[in-house]
C-alpha positions in Angstrom: 115.9 126.1 163.4 113.5 125.9 166.2 113.8 127.5 169.6 112.7 124.6 172.2 113.5 121.1 170.0 113.6 119.2 173.3 111.5 117.4 175.2 109.3 118.0 177.8 109.0 116.5 181.3 105.8 116.9 183.5 106.5 117.4 187.2 105.0 116.1 190.6 103.3 119.4 191.0 101.6 119.5 187.4 101.0 116.0 187.5 98.8 116.4 190.8 96.4 118.6 188.9 96.6 116.8 185.4 95.8 113.6 186.9 93.4 114.2 189.1 89.7 113.7 188.3 88.5 116.7 190.4 89.2 119.9 188.4 91.9 122.5 189.7 89.5 124.1 192.3 88.5 121.0 194.2 92.0 119.3 194.0 93.5 122.2 195.4 90.5 121.7 198.7 91.7 118.4 198.8 95.0 119.1 199.0 94.4 121.5 201.7 92.0 119.5 203.8 94.2 116.3 203.6 97.3 118.6 205.1 95.3 120.3 207.9 93.8 117.2 208.6 96.4 115.3 209.2 97.6 117.8 211.2 94.2 117.8 213.1 94.3 113.9 213.7 98.0 113.8 215.1 96.9 116.9 217.6 93.8 115.1 218.8 95.6 111.8 219.5 99.0 113.4 221.0 97.2 115.9 223.0 100.4 117.4 222.8 99.8 120.1 222.8 96.1 120.2 223.2 93.9 121.8 220.9 92.0 123.7 223.0 94.3 124.7 226.4 93.1 125.2 230.0 95.0 128.1 232.0 95.5 127.5 235.5 93.1 130.9 236.1 90.6 129.5 234.3 91.2 130.9 230.4 90.5 129.6 227.9 93.1 129.4 224.4 94.9 127.7 222.0 98.2 127.0 221.0 100.9 129.6 218.6 102.0 126.1 217.1 98.4 125.6 216.0 98.4 128.6 213.8 101.7 127.8 212.4 100.3 124.3 211.5 97.4 126.6 209.4 99.9 128.5 207.6 102.3 125.6 207.0 99.2 123.7 205.8 98.4 126.4 203.3 102.2 127.0 202.1 101.7 123.2 201.3 98.5 124.0 199.5 99.9 126.8 197.5 102.8 125.1 196.4 101.3 122.5 193.4 98.2 125.0 193.2 100.2 128.4 191.9 102.2 125.9 189.2 99.3 124.3 188.0 97.4 127.7 188.3 100.4 129.0 185.9 100.0 126.4 183.6 95.7 127.1 183.1 97.0 130.8 182.5 99.7 130.4 179.9 97.5 127.8 178.0 95.0 131.0 178.0 97.7 133.4 177.0 98.7 130.9 174.2 96.7 132.4 171.1 97.8 135.9 172.0 101.2 134.7 172.7 101.4 133.2 168.8 100.3 136.5 167.2 104.0 138.1 168.3 106.1 134.9 167.7 107.6 133.5 164.7 107.5 130.0 163.4 110.9 129.6 164.8 109.7 130.3 168.5 106.4 128.7 167.9 107.2 125.6 169.9 108.4 127.3 172.7 104.5 128.8 173.3 102.8 125.6 172.6 101.8 123.1 175.3 105.2 125.2 177.3 102.9 125.9 180.6 105.2 125.1 183.5 107.2 121.9 181.1 110.5 121.9 181.8 113.1 119.9 179.2 113.9 116.6 179.8 117.6 117.4 180.3 116.7 118.9 183.8 115.6 116.2 185.0 118.2 115.5 187.1 118.5 118.7 188.5 114.9 118.7 189.7 115.4 116.1 191.4 118.8 116.7 193.1 117.3 120.0 194.1 113.8 118.1 195.3 116.5 115.5 197.5 117.9 118.7 199.0 114.9 120.4 200.1 113.4 117.2 201.3 117.1 117.0 203.6 116.6 120.7 204.5 113.8 120.1 206.0 114.9 117.3 208.2 117.6 119.6 209.5 115.3 121.7 209.9 113.3 119.6 212.1 116.5 118.0 214.3 116.6 122.0 215.0 113.8 122.5 216.4 113.9 119.5 218.0 117.0 120.4 219.9 116.1 124.1 220.4 113.1 122.2 222.3 114.7 120.2 224.5 113.2 117.0 223.1 114.1 113.4 222.5 113.1 111.8 219.1 110.5 109.8 220.9 109.3 113.0 222.3 109.1 114.7 219.4 107.1 112.1 217.0 104.8 111.5 220.4 103.7 115.0 219.8 102.1 117.5 216.7 105.9 117.9 216.0 105.4 114.2 214.4 103.2 116.5 211.5 105.8 119.2 211.4 108.8 116.6 210.5 106.7 114.9 207.8 105.4 118.0 206.1 108.8 120.5 206.4 110.7 118.2 203.7 108.1 118.6 201.2 107.9 121.9 201.7 111.9 123.1 201.2 111.6 120.3 198.5 108.8 122.2 196.5 110.3 125.6 197.9 114.1 124.7 196.1 112.7 123.6 192.7 110.3 126.7 192.4 112.8 129.5 192.9 115.5 127.0 190.3 111.8 126.8 187.9 111.2 130.5 188.1 114.5 131.8 187.0 114.7 128.6 184.3 111.4 129.7 183.1 112.6 133.2 183.0 115.5 132.6 181.1 114.1 131.1 178.6 111.4 133.1 178.0 113.9 135.9 177.8 115.6 134.3 174.7 111.8 133.5 173.2 111.5 137.4 173.2 115.0 138.6 171.9 115.4 136.1 169.3 111.5 135.0 168.4 109.0 138.2 169.3 108.2 140.1 166.1 107.7 143.8 166.7 105.1 145.7 164.6 104.8 149.0 166.2 101.5 149.3 164.4 100.3 146.6 167.0 102.2 147.3 169.7 99.2 146.5 172.2 99.7 143.2 170.5 102.9 143.0 173.0 100.9 143.8 176.1 100.2 140.1 176.4 103.5 139.4 177.8 102.5 142.2 181.0 100.4 139.7 181.5 102.8 137.3 181.8 104.9 138.8 184.2 101.8 140.0 186.2 100.9 136.5 186.9 104.5 135.6 187.7 104.6 138.1 190.4 101.5 137.4 191.7 102.5 133.9 192.8 105.0 135.2 194.1 102.8 137.9 196.1 100.6 135.5 197.2 103.5 133.6 198.9 104.7 136.7 200.8 100.6 137.2 201.7 100.8 133.5 203.3 103.8 134.0 205.0 102.2 137.1 206.2 100.2 135.0 208.6 103.4 133.7 210.9 103.6 137.5 211.6 100.8 136.3 214.6 102.9 134.0 216.7 105.5 136.5 217.8 108.4 134.3 217.6 108.1 134.1 213.6 108.0 137.5 213.7 111.5 138.0 212.3 111.3 134.7 210.3 107.6 136.2 208.5 109.3 139.6 208.0 112.1 138.1 205.5 110.2 135.9 203.6 107.8 138.6 203.5 110.9 140.8 201.8 112.2 138.1 200.1 108.5 137.7 198.1 108.2 141.3 197.5 111.4 141.4 195.8 110.6 138.0 194.0 107.5 139.6 192.7 109.4 142.8 191.1 112.3 140.7 190.0 110.3 138.3 187.9 107.7 140.9 186.6 110.5 143.1 185.7 112.5 140.2 183.9 109.9 139.7 181.2 108.6 143.0 180.5 112.1 144.9 180.7 113.2 142.4 178.0 109.9 143.1 175.4 110.7 146.9 176.6 114.5 146.9 175.2 113.0 145.5 171.9 110.5 147.8 171.1 113.0 150.5 172.1 115.8 149.0 169.6 112.7 148.8 166.5 111.5 152.2 167.2 115.7 153.7 167.1 116.1 151.2 163.7 113.0 153.1 162.5 114.0 156.9 163.3 117.2 156.3 161.9 115.8 154.8 158.7 113.1 158.4 158.6 116.2 160.2 159.3 118.2 158.6 156.5 115.2 159.5 153.9 114.5 163.0 155.6 118.1 163.5 155.1 118.4 163.0 151.1 114.8 164.4 150.4 116.2 167.8 152.0 117.8 169.5 149.6 115.5 168.9 147.0 112.5 170.2 149.7 114.9 173.4 150.3 114.6 174.1 146.0 111.5 174.3 146.0 110.3 171.1 144.9 106.6 170.7 146.3 106.0 167.3 146.4 109.5 166.6 148.3 108.7 169.1 151.2 105.1 167.2 151.7 106.7 164.2 151.6 109.2 165.8 154.5 106.2 167.6 156.3 104.5 163.5 156.5 108.2 162.4 157.5 108.5 164.8 160.3 105.0 163.6 161.3 105.6 160.2 161.1 109.2 160.8 163.4 106.8 161.7 165.7 104.3 159.4 165.7 107.2 157.0 166.4 108.6 158.6 168.8 105.6 158.9 171.2 105.3 155.3 170.3 105.1 153.6 173.9 108.0 151.5 175.1 105.9 149.2 178.0 104.1 146.2 177.2 101.7 146.9 180.1 97.7 148.0 179.8 96.0 150.3 182.3 94.4 147.4 183.2 98.0 145.0 184.1 99.0 148.2 185.9 95.9 148.6 188.2 96.1 144.8 189.2 99.5 145.0 189.7 98.2 148.0 192.2 96.0 145.7 194.0 98.8 142.9 194.4 100.6 146.0 196.0 97.6 144.9 198.3 97.4 141.8 198.9 99.9 141.7 201.9 97.7 143.8 204.0 94.6 141.1 203.8 96.2 138.2 205.9 97.3 141.1 208.8 93.7 142.5 208.6 92.5 138.5 208.5 94.8 137.8 211.4 93.3 140.7 213.7 89.9 139.4 212.9 91.1 135.5 213.6 92.1 136.8 216.6 89.2 138.7 218.0 87.0 136.0 216.9 88.6 133.5 218.8 88.3 135.9 221.8 84.1 136.5 221.2 84.0 133.0 221.3 86.3 131.4 223.8 86.6 133.9 226.7 
């Protein structure tokens, strides 16, 4: 029986890239320009607050809300961008994955990246709706906190936030569900259909690359959210979000490599049990002085040591190095934010 016989559907995030004529990077740039450009347009038209502020003492500055809008535009952009990038990465790794999968699980690998089963379509719709409602609720809470009426809020940059937050939350709700759904299916594939060959364990390192790619998405989200810390009012929210992002990165990475580790360990234990049974059957003959049996027994001892020394984790040195590098990614926005502030001080004061 095949592992994955059900038809899949293409989520909205993937459809943006599969149907765009501009290519991946140009499409990503277009989404960002559209998002931030619409904010700048509304900010220019409403002047609430103005893009450049002049204080009573003659100082020039930029309101924190503009920085929050910049970060929000980044989040709005990377939501579909990371989904599209994940599919590109999966397709690139398909040949290596198929080397480790039995025929019963091959249909799960081919063309799978980012495509959920059709039976989950309604769940995705409900999650999108719940996220959209949550974004609207956040807009109303923010409006209440600022003591503004709906008309006043719509006559400021609040109009832009009220339009974009529902979509960000909708994408976010679906992304969290997709992470756990996708991880669950991948675990089933590994436990039921992946072949473990102790002589070719290096082929399994592709699963470390898959886990690393999933962790990368969470780390990037955490790094972008760290940019919110530039706004003093967002420090707590930013730190909480970053903590969740890092926790998610570790969870998804371990969620991919651990099942492979368990399968390797099970295979090694079974092989060692078979070797020990063979050694036990030849031990008596070897003690009786049969030279050929004694030589075979010595060979089995060496083979036993070889099996015991086989690595149980599908993680190559390159994956280990990149994982360590990813841990430094959150530092980049902190340095970048500081440099941006210094740059503004230089050109404005």
